[in-house]
Residue, then its C-alpha position, 0 to 999 in steps of 0.5 A: x540477519x537483518x533485512x529490509x524493504x522499501x516501497x516507493x508508493x504514490x503518497x509516501x515512501x515506506x521502509x520496514x526493517x526485520x530481524x530474521x533467522x532460518x525459522x523467524x522473521x520479526x518486525x524491527x522498525x519502520x520509516x515513512x517519508x511523506x512524498x506525493x509522487x502521484x500528484x505529478x503523475x496524475x496531473x502532468x503524466x510524468x515525474x520531473x527531475x526535481x521530484x526524482x532528485x527528492x526521491x533519491x535523497x530519501x532513498x539515500x537516507x534510508x540506505x545510510x540507515x541500513x548501513x548503520x544497522x548492518x542490513x545485509x539485504x534489501x529490496x526496493x519496489x515501486x508501485x502505481x505512480x512510477x508504473x503509470x508515469x510516461x517516463x517510467x523506465x527513464x525515471x527508474x534508470x535515473x534513480x538506480x544509477x544514483x543509488x546503485x541499487x535495482x528498483x522493481x516496478x510492480x504491476x497492480x496484480x502483483x501488488x494484489x498477489x503480494x497480500x498472500x504473504x499476510x500471515x492470516x490471508x489464507x485462514x478464512x474464506x469469507x475475508x476480502x483483503x483490500x489495499x487502497x493506495x494512492x493510485x490503485x486498489x488491489x484486492x486479494x481473496x482466498x476461496x476454495x483453495x484458490x487465490x483471487x486477485x484483482x487491481x483497479x486504477x482507483x486510489x486516494x490521490x488519483x481520486x483527489x486529483x479527479x483522475x479516476x475514470x467512471x469506467x473503472x468504477x463500473x469495472x469495480x462494481x461489476x467485478x464485486x457483484x460476481x464475488x460471493x460469501x464475503x462478510x469481512x473486509x480487511x483494509x490495508x493502508x494508512x487511511x483505513x487504519x487512521x479511520x479506525x484509530x480515530x474511533x478507537x476501534x480495531x473493527x467496525x460493523x457495516x452501519x456504523x462504518x457508513x455513518x462515521x465515514x459520512x460524518x468524517x467527510x463533513x469535516x475540513x482538512x484543518x478540522x481533521x488535523x486539529x480534532x483527530x491529529x492526522x498529518x496533512x498528507x493523510x487528512x486531505x486524502x482520507x475521504x477519497x480512500x474511504x469512498x472506495x472502501x464504502x463502494x466495496x462495503x455497500x456492493x458486497x453488504x460487508x458485515x464487518x470492517x477491520x484493518x491491518x498494519x500489513x503493507x507492500x513493504x511487509x510482503x516484500x520482506x517476507x518474500x525476500x525472507x523465504x527466498x533467502x532461507x529456501x536457498x534461492x539466494x546465496x549470500x557470500x563474502x567476497 
């Protein structure tokens, strides 16, 4: 059976398709559509009908793809931009009525908790998984047989729009200082992957990471596009995302920084997979 997930993010819309059996879930393909919902939310406080119609157009395109690929079950979640919008519920209903499919708006803590579905999330106690999105930073730690989760209203697009709150930075620092024995940061999201890809590396030590992020910040958006091949919607926000990673690396004196391709859409699909094959969901032909 093929299943899929859609993540309505703050900086882009992402979908992933998986092949499943009762014992396996295998990634098949992914789709990404640049769409910066956060720009409207952080500046206007709400999402306009014009932007919602653009989003609906993208979602219908994904649905058509699902139909041609015989995808029987999929889930749609929305994160920071939709949950922070003043017309969040109105927007959700409008989208649902136009695509005939439910959308679940998840909290920052649920985003952080979803990281536990990463296949290596509970392998080592000294790792911190950090998902820096467009609107929030969500953190997962597995330590002493417990899941530690936290979410902060700090994200790449939010910071770029200068809508980050000093108090939230203070809250992040205070919480980080209470964490101990963390030596490795595993970064989620396209910004940290792009940063490491620029340096043709899968991992980076503390000193080099701090040096290279400083060098990158001296480049203009056009230079980042031309020299490193970044898309515009990555080149203009990457420094703001790296600023958050830098804060965490410095505060915890992280030894090594890695990245993973895993994201919200992967976790949602794996969660759906478990529900299907644990008989929580029945699929019948009417």
